[in-house]
C-alpha distance (Angstrom), angle and dihedral (degrees) to the residues before:
residue distance angle dihedral
X1 . . .
X2 3.77 . .
X3 3.80 91.3 .
X4 3.83 91.3 52.1
X5 3.80 90.9 48.8
X6 3.85 89.9 50.3
X7 3.81 89.3 49.2
X8 3.74 89.5 52.2
X9 3.78 90.4 51.2
X10 3.81 89.3 51.9
X11 3.81 88.9 52.5
X12 3.82 90.9 51.1
X13 3.77 91.9 48.5
X14 3.86 91.3 47.6
X15 3.80 90.2 49.6
X16 3.83 91.5 50.4
X17 3.80 92.2 48.4
X18 3.80 91.1 47.1
X19 3.82 92.9 49.7
X20 3.80 95.4 44.9
X21 3.80 103.9 34.5
X22 3.82 103.7 14.0
X23 3.80 85.2 -126.3
X24 3.83 133.3 114.1
X25 3.78 107.0 -152.5
X26 3.77 114.7 -131.6
X27 3.84 92.4 -134.9
X28 3.84 90.3 58.7
X29 3.77 92.2 49.2
X30 3.82 88.9 49.9
X31 3.82 90.2 50.7
X32 3.77 90.5 49.7
X33 3.83 93.0 49.5
X34 3.77 93.2 45.9
X35 3.78 91.4 49.9
X36 3.81 89.2 50.2
X37 3.79 91.9 53.0
X38 3.82 91.8 45.1
X39 3.87 89.4 51.3
X40 3.81 88.9 50.2
X41 3.78 91.7 52.1
X42 3.77 97.5 45.6
X43 3.81 92.0 43.7
X44 3.75 88.0 65.5
X45 3.78 92.5 -123.5
X46 3.77 116.8 179.3
X47 3.82 120.2 -102.9
X48 3.92 93.6 -103.5
X49 3.80 85.0 64.2
X50 3.82 88.8 65.0
X51 3.83 90.0 52.1
X52 3.83 88.9 47.8
X53 3.79 91.0 53.1
X54 3.78 92.7 47.1
X55 3.84 91.7 50.0
X56 3.87 89.2 45.9
X57 3.79 92.1 49.8
X58 3.79 92.4 53.0
X59 3.81 95.6 40.8
X60 3.78 97.3 41.1
X61 3.80 95.2 48.9
X62 3.83 90.6 38.3
X63 3.85 91.2 55.4
X64 3.77 92.0 53.7
X65 3.86 92.3 44.4
X66 3.78 89.5 50.9
X67 3.88 92.0 49.0
X68 3.83 87.6 49.1
X69 3.79 92.9 50.9
X70 3.85 95.4 46.0
X71 3.81 92.9 47.7
X72 3.82 91.1 48.8
X73 3.76 91.8 51.4
X74 3.81 92.1 46.8
X75 3.85 98.8 42.8
X76 3.85 106.2 18.6
X77 3.79 94.8 -121.8
X78 3.71 136.3 72.1
X79 3.83 121.0 -98.8
X80 3.83 93.8 -176.3
X81 3.73 127.5 39.6
X82 3.72 124.9 -141.1
X83 3.76 89.3 -104.1
X84 3.83 89.2 67.8
X85 3.81 90.3 56.5
X86 3.79 92.0 46.2
X87 3.76 89.7 48.6
X88 3.76 91.9 52.8
X89 3.83 88.7 50.3
X90 3.79 90.5 50.0
X91 3.84 92.5 47.1
X92 3.78 90.4 53.5
X93 3.77 89.2 58.4
X94 3.83 84.1 70.8
X95 3.86 101.1 39.5
X96 3.79 104.5 23.9
X97 3.81 126.0 -148.4
X98 3.80 91.5 -53.6
X99 3.81 90.0 60.5
X100 3.75 95.1 51.1
X101 3.82 92.5 95.3
X102 3.85 89.6 64.0
X103 3.86 99.7 67.2
X104 3.79 95.0 37.4
X105 3.80 120.9 78.6
X106 3.83 117.6 -98.2
X107 3.82 110.1 -114.2
X108 3.86 92.2 -140.5
């Protein structure tokens, strides 16, 4: 429960930084990711869950990096910062690859 509360505090801090500075500090993303992994370990999750998180981390951050690259090539400036991609990677430490569909918009 303490780990979840600390994760929530990280999310609040990230939100405040994003609103005030339009930046997502790397150290807060690292804290969020670390807490997600700690939660996974203390929740006695099965080993496939670790693989799911690893896949989610790569795919989640990769999707945002790809969007960033495509937008830059089309418009000549970045729509997403690297903090957004790092945040998506940190968030997937909590939800894994199977949870990726939740933070992304539904195509329907």
